[in-house]
Structures are given as C-alpha cells and as structure tokens.
DOLUM-979042 format. One record per atom (N, C-alpha, C, CB): x, y, z. Coordinates in steps of 0.1 Angstrom, whole numbers. Glycine has a CB too. Layout:
REM DOLUM-979042
SITE:X:Y:Z
...
***
This chain:
REM DOLUM-979042
SITE:51:-643:138
SITE:47:-641:125
SITE:59:-635:119
SITE:35:-633:123
SITE:57:-632:107
SITE:71:-632:91
SITE:63:-620:83
SITE:72:-651:77
SITE:72:-611:80
SITE:70:-593:71
SITE:73:-604:58
SITE:87:-576:76
SITE:63:-599:48
SITE:66:-605:33
SITE:60:-602:26
SITE:65:-618:31
SITE:63:-591:15
SITE:63:-587:1
SITE:54:-593:-2
SITE:75:-589:-9
SITE:44:-590:-10
SITE:30:-595:-18
SITE:28:-589:-29
SITE:18:-593:-12
SITE:32:-600:-48
SITE:34:-597:-60
SITE:17:-602:-65
SITE:49:-604:-66
SITE:14:-599:-63
SITE:-1:-604:-72
SITE:-12:-589:-69
SITE:-10:-624:-61
SITE:-23:-598:-78
SITE:-36:-589:-75
SITE:-42:-580:-63
SITE:-45:-597:-77
SITE:-48:-568:-63
SITE:-50:-564:-48
SITE:-60:-574:-48
SITE:-55:-548:-42
SITE:-60:-577:-35
SITE:-66:-586:-26
SITE:-72:-586:-12
SITE:-59:-593:-26
SITE:-76:-592:-1
SITE:-76:-592:7
SITE:-78:-607:18
SITE:-82:-583:6
SITE:-76:-611:29
SITE:-73:-625:32
SITE:-78:-627:44
SITE:-58:-630:31
SITE:-87:-641:48
SITE:-88:-639:60
SITE:-87:-657:65
SITE:-101:-629:63
SITE:-73:-661:79
SITE:-67:-673:79
SITE:-73:-675:87
SITE:-53:-676:79
SITE:-68:-681:98
SITE:-77:-692:104
SITE:-73:-684:118
SITE:-72:-710:102
SITE:-84:-686:125
SITE:-76:-675:141
SITE:-76:-663:138
SITE:-58:-677:146
SITE:-88:-659:131
SITE:-92:-644:129
SITE:-83:-632:127
SITE:-97:-641:139
SITE:-74:-638:116
SITE:-64:-632:112
SITE:-67:-627:100
SITE:-53:-638:112
SITE:-69:-614:98
SITE:-68:-604:85
SITE:-59:-599:76
SITE:-71:-595:89
SITE:-61:-593:65
SITE:-46:-591:60
SITE:-53:-580:50
SITE:-36:-607:52
SITE:-48:-575:39
SITE:-46:-564:24
SITE:-38:-567:21
SITE:-45:-550:24
SITE:-36:-574:11
SITE:-23:-576:2
SITE:-24:-560:-9
SITE:-23:-595:-10
SITE:-19:-559:-13
SITE:-14:-547:-17
SITE:-2:-546:-24
SITE:-14:-539:-7
SITE:-3:-554:-40
SITE:9:-556:-50
SITE:24:-545:-47
SITE:2:-554:-67
SITE:33:-554:-41
SITE:45:-544:-41
SITE:42:-542:-25
SITE:44:-528:-52
SITE:35:-545:-19
SITE:36:-539:2
SITE:36:-551:6
SITE:20:-528:11
SITE:44:-545:16
SITE:48:-555:26
SITE:37:-561:35
SITE:58:-549:36
SITE:31:-575:40
SITE:23:-572:49
SITE:28:-585:67
SITE:7:-575:41
SITE:26:-584:71
SITE:28:-596:79
SITE:13:-603:85
SITE:38:-591:90
SITE:24:-620:83
SITE:14:-633:81
SITE:31:-640:91
SITE:7:-640:57
SITE:16:-652:99
SITE:20:-661:102
SITE:25:-670:92
SITE:12:-664:110
SITE:41:-677:96
SITE:47:-683:86
SITE:45:-698:87
SITE:61:-679:87
SITE:34:-703:94
SITE:37:-714:99
SITE:19:-718:94
SITE:44:-714:116
SITE:15:-710:83
SITE:-1:-712:78
SITE:1:-719:69
SITE:-12:-700:73
SITE:-3:-728:66
SITE:-3:-733:54
SITE:-9:-725:38
SITE:-10:-744:57
SITE:-14:-719:42
SITE:-18:-709:29
SITE:-7:-698:28
SITE:-35:-701:32
SITE:-4:-693:37
SITE:11:-689:36
SITE:25:-699:32
SITE:13:-683:48
SITE:24:-703:32
SITE:31:-717:24
SITE:32:-715:11
SITE:22:-730:24
SITE:16:-719:13
SITE:13:-723:-5
SITE:17:-712:-10
SITE:-3:-727:-12
SITE:14:-694:-10
SITE:15:-678:-14
SITE:30:-681:-15
SITE:9:-663:-3
SITE:40:-687:-10
SITE:57:-686:-8
SITE:58:-696:-23
SITE:66:-695:10
SITE:51:-708:-20
SITE:56:-719:-34
SITE:53:-709:-37
SITE:51:-734:-40
SITE:47:-702:-44
SITE:39:-699:-57
SITE:46:-686:-62
SITE:20:-697:-55
SITE:56:-678:-52
SITE:62:-664:-56
SITE:52:-656:-56
SITE:68:-664:-69
SITE:39:-658:-50
SITE:33:-648:-46
SITE:32:-635:-34
SITE:27:-652:-47
SITE:45:-645:-21
SITE:50:-642:-13
SITE:67:-641:-15
SITE:44:-649:-5
SITE:72:-630:-11
SITE:89:-633:-11
SITE:89:-628:4
SITE:101:-622:-24
SITE:95:-637:15
SITE:104:-631:29
SITE:107:-619:30
SITE:118:-637:31
SITE:108:-607:37
SITE:112:-598:42
SITE:128:-597:43
SITE:107:-599:52
SITE:138:-597:33
SITE:152:-593:41
SITE:154:-587:57
SITE:158:-581:32
SITE:155:-574:59
SITE:152:-563:67
SITE:138:-564:70
SITE:155:-551:61
SITE:135:-562:87
SITE:118:-558:89
SITE:118:-544:85
SITE:111:-559:107
SITE:122:-534:78
SITE:124:-521:78
SITE:104:-518:68
SITE:144:-516:69
SITE:97:-518:72
SITE:83:-514:65
SITE:84:-502:54
SITE:74:-508:77
SITE:84:-509:42
SITE:86:-495:32
SITE:65:-498:26
SITE:105:-499:14
SITE:67:-481:22
SITE:51:-482:16
SITE:52:-488:1
SITE:43:-465:15
SITE:44:-495:-6
SITE:46:-497:-19
SITE:44:-488:-25
SITE:40:-506:-24
SITE:51:-486:-38
SITE:50:-477:-51
SITE:34:-464:-46
SITE:46:-492:-69
SITE:29:-470:-49
SITE:15:-462:-56
SITE:14:-460:-42
SITE:0:-470:-66
SITE:15:-458:-29
SITE:10:-452:-17
SITE:19:-439:-17
SITE:12:-461:-3
SITE:27:-438:-21
SITE:42:-429:-17
SITE:39:-412:-25
SITE:61:-441:-27
SITE:40:-402:-19
SITE:34:-394:-19
SITE:41:-388:-32
SITE:34:-387:-6
SITE:31:-381:-43
SITE:43:-380:-52
SITE:53:-364:-53
SITE:34:-384:-68
SITE:61:-362:-62
SITE:70:-356:-60
SITE:61:-342:-63
SITE:83:-360:-67
SITE:66:-333:-54
SITE:60:-319:-55
SITE:71:-315:-66
SITE:60:-309:-40
SITE:57:-302:-72
SITE:62:-296:-88
SITE:70:-288:-75
SITE:48:-286:-104
SITE:79:-282:-92
SITE:89:-268:-86
SITE:78:-256:-83
SITE:101:-261:-100
SITE:78:-251:-81
SITE:72:-235:-82
SITE:81:-221:-95
SITE:75:-228:-61
SITE:73:-229:-104
SITE:87:-217:-116
SITE:78:-208:-122
SITE:97:-227:-133
SITE:81:-198:-123
SITE:69:-189:-127
SITE:65:-186:-140
SITE:71:-177:-124
SITE:55:-187:-147
SITE:45:-194:-153
SITE:49:-182:-170
SITE:27:-193:-142
SITE:46:-187:-176
SITE:51:-182:-193
SITE:40:-171:-196
SITE:50:-197:-208
SITE:47:-156:-196
SITE:38:-149:-202
SITE:32:-148:-217
SITE:41:-138:-201
SITE:19:-144:-215
SITE:12:-149:-227
SITE:17:-138:-238
SITE:-5:-150:-224
SITE:20:-140:-250
SITE:23:-130:-260
SITE:16:-117:-260
SITE:20:-135:-270
SITE:2:-120:-258
SITE:-6:-108:-255
SITE:5:-97:-245
SITE:-20:-115:-247
SITE:3:-101:-229
SITE:14:-89:-228
SITE:24:-87:-231
SITE:18:-86:-222
SITE:35:-100:-239
SITE:45:-95:-241
SITE:45:-80:-251
SITE:52:-107:-245
SITE:37:-79:-259
SITE:35:-70:-270
SITE:32:-52:-259
SITE:19:-77:-284
SITE:20:-58:-245
SITE:17:-44:-244
SITE:36:-38:-233
SITE:-3:-42:-233
SITE:44:-43:-230
SITE:53:-39:-223
SITE:64:-27:-234
SITE:60:-53:-216
***
C-alpha cells in the first residue's frame, strides 16, 4: 500500500479485493500501487504519491482558528449614561 494526495471531486472508490476508500480533495489516501485504477489516476494527475508518510488532514477538515476574546464595544446609549 502507498499513500497519495487526491485532487478531484469528493468521491469514493471500491477496488478489486474489497478495498474501499473515500477520496477527499486535498486529502491523503492509502491505496495499492499495483492496482490498474490507481495507476490510471496517477497518470491523470488525480493521485500524487506522498513524499513523507506523515498523514495530514485536508484543509477543510482542520479546526477553524479560535476567535480571540475581545471586549465588546459599548453601545452609544451606555456611553451617555456614564
């Protein structure tokens, strides 16, 4: 099995031997390098071999940055009362 980065629409694939995978744009997926469909996807540049084997979630699945806790500005009416 080899790791690839997928570029294409959100999809799923069922390969021979019962192997299934969900393909997320920009996500990494582990697939058999010897499979004909995988080789075709590499040729079409839909799958790119991962240089290092450290898995990274696609950007859309990363947690959103936290908002800073800034004090809320006072309403104009509250400023006049002081």
